[in-house]
Structures are given as structure tokens and as C-alpha cells.
C-alpha positions as CSV (number, residue, x, y, z in Angstrom):
1,M,-18.1,-39.1,-146.0
2,S,-21.0,-38.2,-143.6
3,K,-22.8,-35.2,-143.9
4,L,-25.8,-32.7,-142.5
5,R,-26.8,-30.0,-143.4
6,I,-26.7,-27.0,-140.6
7,T,-27.9,-23.7,-140.7
8,E,-25.4,-22.6,-137.9
9,I,-23.1,-23.4,-135.0
10,F,-22.3,-21.2,-132.3
11,H,-21.2,-20.8,-128.9
12,S,-24.0,-19.4,-126.1
13,L,-25.8,-20.1,-122.7
14,Q,-28.2,-22.9,-123.1
15,G,-31.5,-20.9,-122.8
16,E,-33.4,-24.2,-121.6
17,S,-33.7,-27.4,-120.1
18,L,-32.3,-28.9,-117.2
19,T,-28.8,-27.4,-118.2
20,V,-30.2,-23.9,-118.6
21,G,-27.6,-21.3,-117.9
22,V,-24.4,-23.6,-118.8
23,P,-22.0,-22.6,-121.8
24,T,-23.0,-24.5,-124.9
25,V,-21.8,-25.0,-128.4
26,F,-25.5,-25.2,-130.5
27,V,-25.4,-27.0,-133.6
28,R,-28.8,-26.2,-135.4
29,L,-29.4,-28.3,-138.3
30,T,-32.0,-27.5,-141.1
31,G,-35.4,-28.3,-142.1
32,C,-38.3,-29.3,-140.5
33,P,-42.1,-30.8,-141.2
34,L,-43.8,-29.0,-138.0
35,R,-45.2,-25.8,-138.2
36,C,-46.3,-24.8,-134.5
37,V,-47.8,-21.6,-134.4
38,Y,-45.1,-20.1,-131.9
39,C,-42.0,-21.4,-133.6
40,D,-39.1,-18.8,-133.4
41,T,-36.4,-20.5,-135.8
42,D,-38.5,-20.9,-138.7
43,Y,-35.6,-19.4,-140.4
44,A,-34.0,-23.0,-139.8
45,F,-36.7,-24.5,-141.9
46,G,-34.4,-24.3,-145.3
47,G,-31.3,-23.5,-146.6
48,G,-28.1,-24.4,-144.3
49,E,-24.8,-25.5,-145.9
50,W,-23.9,-29.4,-146.3
51,M,-20.7,-29.9,-143.9
52,T,-18.8,-32.8,-143.1
53,F,-19.3,-34.5,-139.7
54,E,-15.2,-33.3,-139.4
55,E,-16.3,-29.7,-140.9
56,I,-18.6,-29.3,-138.0
57,L,-16.1,-30.6,-135.3
58,A,-13.4,-28.7,-136.4
59,Q,-15.7,-25.4,-135.7
60,I,-17.3,-27.6,-132.4
61,K,-13.6,-27.8,-131.0
62,Q,-13.1,-23.7,-131.8
63,Y,-15.1,-23.0,-128.5
64,G,-13.2,-25.3,-126.2
65,C,-16.7,-25.9,-124.5
66,D,-17.5,-29.2,-123.2
67,H,-21.7,-28.8,-123.8
68,V,-23.1,-29.4,-127.4
69,C,-26.7,-28.9,-128.3
70,V,-27.8,-30.9,-131.3
71,T,-31.0,-28.6,-132.2
72,G,-33.3,-27.2,-135.3
73,G,-35.6,-27.6,-137.0
74,E,-35.8,-30.9,-136.0
75,P,-32.7,-32.8,-135.9
76,L,-34.1,-36.4,-136.2
77,A,-35.5,-35.4,-139.5
78,Q,-31.7,-35.8,-140.7
79,K,-31.1,-39.3,-140.3
80,R,-27.5,-39.3,-140.7
81,V,-27.7,-37.1,-137.0
82,F,-27.6,-40.3,-135.2
83,E,-24.2,-41.3,-136.4
84,F,-23.4,-37.9,-135.2
85,F,-24.7,-38.1,-132.1
86,K,-22.6,-41.1,-131.1
87,L,-19.2,-39.3,-132.5
88,L,-20.2,-36.3,-130.2
89,C,-20.3,-38.8,-127.3
90,D,-16.9,-40.6,-128.2
91,E,-15.5,-37.6,-128.7
92,G,-16.2,-37.3,-124.7
93,Y,-19.2,-33.7,-125.3
94,K,-21.8,-33.7,-122.6
95,V,-24.8,-33.9,-125.4
96,S,-27.8,-33.4,-125.9
97,T,-31.0,-32.8,-128.4
98,E,-33.6,-30.8,-129.0
99,T,-36.8,-32.9,-130.7
100,G,-40.4,-32.1,-131.2
101,G,-41.4,-35.5,-130.3
102,A,-42.8,-36.7,-133.9
103,H,-40.0,-38.6,-134.4
104,D,-38.9,-41.8,-133.1
105,L,-36.6,-41.7,-130.3
106,S,-35.1,-45.5,-130.1
107,P,-31.9,-44.6,-132.5
108,V,-30.6,-41.9,-130.1
109,D,-27.2,-42.9,-128.5
110,S,-28.6,-43.5,-124.7
111,R,-25.9,-40.9,-123.6
112,V,-27.5,-38.2,-125.1
113,M,-29.7,-36.2,-122.7
114,I,-33.3,-35.5,-124.6
115,V,-35.5,-32.7,-124.4
116,M,-38.5,-33.6,-126.0
117,D,-41.5,-31.3,-126.7
118,L,-45.0,-32.8,-126.7
119,K,-47.0,-30.3,-129.0
120,T,-50.0,-28.5,-126.8
121,P,-53.6,-28.3,-128.7
122,D,-52.7,-24.0,-129.2
123,S,-49.7,-25.5,-131.1
124,Q,-51.4,-26.5,-134.1
125,E,-49.5,-29.6,-134.5
126,M,-50.5,-32.0,-131.5
127,A,-51.4,-34.9,-133.7
128,R,-48.0,-35.1,-134.8
129,N,-47.1,-36.4,-131.1
130,L,-45.6,-39.8,-131.3
131,Y,-46.7,-40.7,-127.2
132,S,-44.9,-44.2,-127.4
133,N,-41.8,-41.8,-127.3
134,I,-42.6,-41.5,-124.0
135,D,-41.5,-45.2,-122.7
136,L,-38.1,-44.5,-124.1
137,L,-37.1,-41.8,-122.2
138,K,-34.2,-41.9,-119.5
139,P,-34.4,-40.2,-116.1
140,T,-31.9,-37.9,-117.5
141,D,-34.4,-36.7,-120.4
142,Q,-36.8,-33.6,-120.2
143,V,-40.3,-33.5,-122.1
144,K,-41.2,-29.6,-122.3
145,F,-44.6,-28.4,-122.3
146,V,-44.7,-25.4,-124.1
147,I,-48.2,-23.4,-123.1
148,C,-50.0,-20.7,-125.1
149,S,-53.2,-20.6,-123.2
150,R,-54.7,-21.7,-119.5
151,K,-56.4,-24.5,-122.1
152,D,-52.8,-25.6,-123.1
153,Y,-52.5,-25.6,-119.4
154,E,-54.8,-27.6,-118.3
155,W,-54.3,-30.2,-121.1
156,C,-50.8,-30.4,-120.0
157,K,-51.7,-31.2,-116.7
158,M,-54.0,-34.2,-118.1
159,T,-51.5,-35.8,-120.4
160,V,-48.7,-35.7,-117.3
161,E,-51.4,-37.4,-115.8
162,Q,-52.4,-39.9,-118.4
163,Y,-48.9,-41.1,-118.8
164,D,-47.2,-40.6,-115.5
165,I,-44.6,-38.8,-116.9
166,T,-42.8,-37.5,-113.6
167,S,-42.1,-41.2,-112.7
168,K,-40.3,-41.7,-115.7
169,C,-38.2,-38.2,-116.0
170,E,-38.4,-34.3,-115.9
171,V,-41.0,-32.3,-116.8
172,L,-40.7,-28.6,-118.5
173,F,-43.6,-26.2,-118.2
174,S,-42.3,-22.8,-120.6
175,P,-45.0,-20.1,-121.4
176,S,-44.8,-19.3,-124.9
177,Y,-43.2,-16.1,-125.4
178,G,-45.6,-13.4,-125.1
179,Q,-48.6,-14.8,-124.9
180,V,-48.5,-17.1,-121.4
181,E,-47.3,-14.4,-118.9
182,Y,-44.4,-15.8,-116.0
183,A,-46.5,-15.0,-113.4
184,D,-49.6,-16.7,-114.3
185,L,-48.3,-19.7,-115.6
186,A,-46.1,-19.6,-112.2
187,E,-49.3,-19.3,-109.8
188,W,-51.5,-22.3,-112.1
189,I,-48.2,-24.3,-111.0
190,L,-48.4,-23.7,-107.4
191,K,-52.4,-23.7,-107.1
192,D,-52.4,-27.3,-108.3
193,R,-49.0,-28.7,-107.0
194,L,-48.2,-29.9,-109.6
195,K,-44.2,-32.0,-109.7
196,V,-43.3,-30.3,-112.9
197,R,-40.4,-27.8,-112.8
198,M,-41.4,-24.0,-114.5
199,Q,-38.9,-22.7,-116.7
200,V,-38.3,-19.7,-119.0
201,Q,-36.1,-19.0,-122.2
202,L,-32.9,-17.1,-120.7
203,H,-31.8,-16.3,-124.1
204,K,-35.1,-14.1,-124.5
205,I,-34.6,-12.7,-121.1
206,I,-31.0,-11.2,-122.2
207,W,-30.8,-11.0,-126.3
208,G,-34.6,-10.8,-127.0
209,E,-35.9,-12.3,-130.8
210,K,-32.1,-11.5,-131.9
211,T,-31.6,-15.6,-133.3
212,G,-27.5,-17.4,-133.2
213,V,-27.1,-16.3,-129.7
């Protein structure tokens, strides 16, 4: 019987990506090989509870919600997750996943909306970026950059242009919470006339640092 190690399952508003504001059930998997300096889910690095697919589905169904986001930690670090993606899609859910960009995307079911980070220099995990993933992205997917400084911003601009990412999918520029002012990032994007979408973390605006919401 297939199982995943789960940190938490909860119902909230999607705080990021193109479905921001949409009621969503979040399935947070345990474990992550990355250690980004701005990580706000380090409580998911260890612990958790092994649950069968059937147990996870039962919890999801109790919320009566169409959207499911599989997140972490790093969800792709658990190999059974690829089977779980298929199951969720077959059950009729609108499925997204949030991944750190260090794992191969090719096994992900094509019906899943992928939100993939590319790690910036100031994240201290830039060396883990798997740039070959960019060619696997669909128009419904997104690449997210969490920007910690003006230096990060300049690197992001260069990387978007180098890999022509905006021709493949939506690009999200997100200010690192507490490190870059919203107005500053907005001004940089507008001045440079970038074809990107700025996003802020809606859940942080509503609930601050509270987890599981």
C-alpha cells in the first residue's frame, strides 16, 4: 500500500502562484534536501507521519474543495509522490505542486500545474538549480524567483533572458519576506519593463508567520 510522509494537511487560500486567493487543500510532505536562508517551512524538514494514499484522500475530501496543492518541504524528494499526482488528477482534482527546482520534473503528471523555484545567489542554494527542467515546463506552469536583494534581482533578470523563460511559461518575481520592500521590487520591474508577474505572499499578509493556514 503506497504511503507518503506527511507534515500537515490543511484548507486555506492559495497564497502564491496564478491561483492566488483560491480556496485550496494543501498537502505538505516531509523532508527537503535544500536549506534556503529564507525558508519558512523548516518545521517540515523532519518528523511527519506516514499516511496511505487512501488516508490522505479521505482528509482532502472532507473539505469539499476542488484545488489541491502538494507542497513541502520538497514534494519531489518522495518518489511515491508521482503516483499520488496521478491519483489526484484521476479523482478530478485541479492539482498543483510547489518544487524547489533541484529535482527532475519529467515524472510529474502532465495534468499537474508546476510552480518551480529557481534559487537565487542570496538563497545560498543556487548551485542546486536543475536548469534542464526549464525545457520541460508547460504554458500552464510557472517559474518563481524569491528575491532577497537588488543583486538577486539583477541575477533573475539575466537568468530569465538567458533561458528565454517568459516564452515558455509565466515568470513570478516574489520579494523575500522581510528582506525586499514590495514597493522597491515593483519599481525595479516597472522601470526595466519586464514581462514578469510580481507576487506577494497573500497568506503572510493575512496571517503573518502562522503555519498551517
